[in-house]
C-alpha positions as CSV (number, residue, x, y, z in Angstrom):
1,X,-42.4,-30.7,21.1
2,X,-43.6,-28.0,23.3
3,X,-44.6,-28.6,26.8
4,X,-47.5,-26.8,25.8
5,X,-48.5,-29.7,23.1
6,X,-48.1,-32.6,25.8
7,X,-51.6,-33.6,26.9
8,X,-52.3,-34.3,30.2
9,X,-53.7,-37.9,31.1
10,X,-56.2,-39.1,33.3
11,X,-54.4,-40.8,35.5
12,X,-51.2,-40.2,38.0
13,X,-47.9,-41.8,38.0
14,X,-47.6,-44.8,41.1
15,X,-45.4,-41.7,43.0
16,X,-48.9,-39.7,42.6
17,X,-47.4,-36.9,39.8
18,X,-49.2,-36.0,36.6
19,X,-48.7,-37.9,33.6
20,X,-48.5,-36.6,29.9
21,X,-48.3,-37.6,26.4
22,X,-46.2,-36.2,24.0
23,X,-47.8,-37.2,20.2
24,X,-49.0,-35.0,17.5
25,X,-51.5,-38.0,16.7
26,X,-55.1,-37.9,18.4
27,X,-55.8,-41.4,16.7
28,X,-53.0,-42.6,18.6
29,X,-53.1,-45.8,20.9
30,X,-52.5,-44.1,24.0
31,X,-54.6,-41.1,23.2
32,X,-57.4,-43.6,22.1
33,X,-56.9,-45.2,25.8
34,X,-57.0,-42.1,27.5
35,X,-60.4,-41.0,25.7
36,X,-61.7,-44.4,26.9
37,X,-60.5,-43.6,30.8
38,X,-62.0,-40.2,30.6
39,X,-65.3,-41.6,29.4
40,X,-65.5,-44.2,31.6
41,X,-64.6,-41.6,34.3
42,X,-67.6,-39.1,33.7
43,X,-70.0,-42.8,32.8
44,X,-68.9,-43.5,36.3
45,X,-69.7,-40.2,37.9
46,X,-73.1,-40.1,36.5
47,X,-73.8,-43.5,38.0
48,X,-72.7,-42.4,41.2
49,X,-74.8,-39.4,40.9
50,X,-78.2,-41.1,40.3
51,X,-77.0,-43.8,43.9
52,X,-76.3,-40.5,45.5
53,X,-79.5,-38.9,45.0
54,X,-81.5,-41.8,45.7
55,X,-79.4,-42.1,49.2
56,X,-80.3,-38.3,50.0
57,X,-84.1,-38.9,48.8
58,X,-84.4,-41.7,51.3
59,X,-85.4,-40.6,54.6
60,X,-84.6,-44.1,56.3
61,X,-80.8,-43.7,54.8
62,X,-78.4,-44.0,57.6
63,X,-75.3,-42.3,58.1
64,X,-72.9,-45.1,57.0
65,X,-75.2,-45.4,53.7
66,X,-74.7,-41.2,53.3
67,X,-71.2,-41.0,54.3
68,X,-70.7,-43.9,51.6
69,X,-72.1,-42.2,49.0
70,X,-70.7,-38.8,49.8
71,X,-67.3,-40.9,49.7
72,X,-67.9,-42.1,46.1
73,X,-69.3,-38.6,45.0
74,X,-66.2,-36.7,46.0
75,X,-64.1,-39.3,44.4
76,X,-65.9,-38.9,41.5
77,X,-65.7,-35.2,41.7
78,X,-62.1,-35.5,41.7
79,X,-62.1,-37.8,38.6
80,X,-64.6,-35.6,36.6
81,X,-62.6,-32.3,37.3
82,X,-59.3,-34.2,36.1
83,X,-61.1,-35.1,32.8
84,X,-62.4,-31.6,32.4
85,X,-58.6,-30.2,33.0
86,X,-57.3,-32.6,30.5
87,X,-60.0,-31.3,27.9
88,X,-59.1,-28.2,28.4
89,X,-55.8,-28.6,27.6
90,X,-56.7,-30.2,24.2
91,X,-59.8,-27.5,23.7
92,X,-59.2,-24.7,20.4
93,X,-57.9,-21.4,21.8
């Protein structure tokens, strides 16, 4: 299997390095797990977006609430960008 046929997974190793899956079966157990994790990351990002919008729309929101919302938004953006990178590798040419 060539490097280009490896699937980037949406999580890193305990050492912080990217993980890859070597399979030709998009229906394999690990492929399905990766699909589920990607979907959960996007869903979580949507929920964080709505929460952050609510905090930003509240003129009484304090610094702690805004910093919390921004921190979660940054985490979610990082996750969604990883999902986009994972899916880009599987997009048809």
